[in-house]
C-alpha positions, -999 to +999 in steps of 0.1 A: -661-278-783-634-302-773-622-302-738-586-287-746-601-263-774-602-225-754-630-202-768-616-176-784-645-153-791-678-132-776-699-158-794-684-191-782-684-172-743-718-164-745-727-202-750-706-219-723-722-188-702-761-197-709-749-233-700-737-227-672-767-210-658-761-175-667-791-150-680-785-120-701-804-093-683-789-063-704-763-049-729-748-020-730-728-007-757-708-035-768-711-053-736-734-080-727-741-080-688-752-121-674-765-127-640-768-164-622-790-168-595-762-174-573-757-137-577-724-137-600-727-108-625-706-115-657-698-090-681-688-104-721-674-079-745-693-083-773-670-076-809-687-105-834-663-130-840-634-109-830-605-126-808-607-116-772-575-114-753-565-142-734-563-126-698-602-115-709-612-153-716-593-164-688-608-139-661-646-151-679-640-188-678-628-180-643-661-166-630-682-197-654-663-222-633-665-205-602-703-210-601-701-244-618-684-257-584 
């Protein structure tokens, strides 16, 4: 994925979260809950290839970047 391309579905966000060090802890319904060793919890709604709302994507990317820095 190029730096300018923004992920739009849960599968793409899941790949980014795992690369950042998040580990899938559990899943309840359509929500996948990831934890990072720094104590950060991340919830990604899993609806297949359905495009997620841009505000949700922005919030998840913000949480992923907070661990990377």
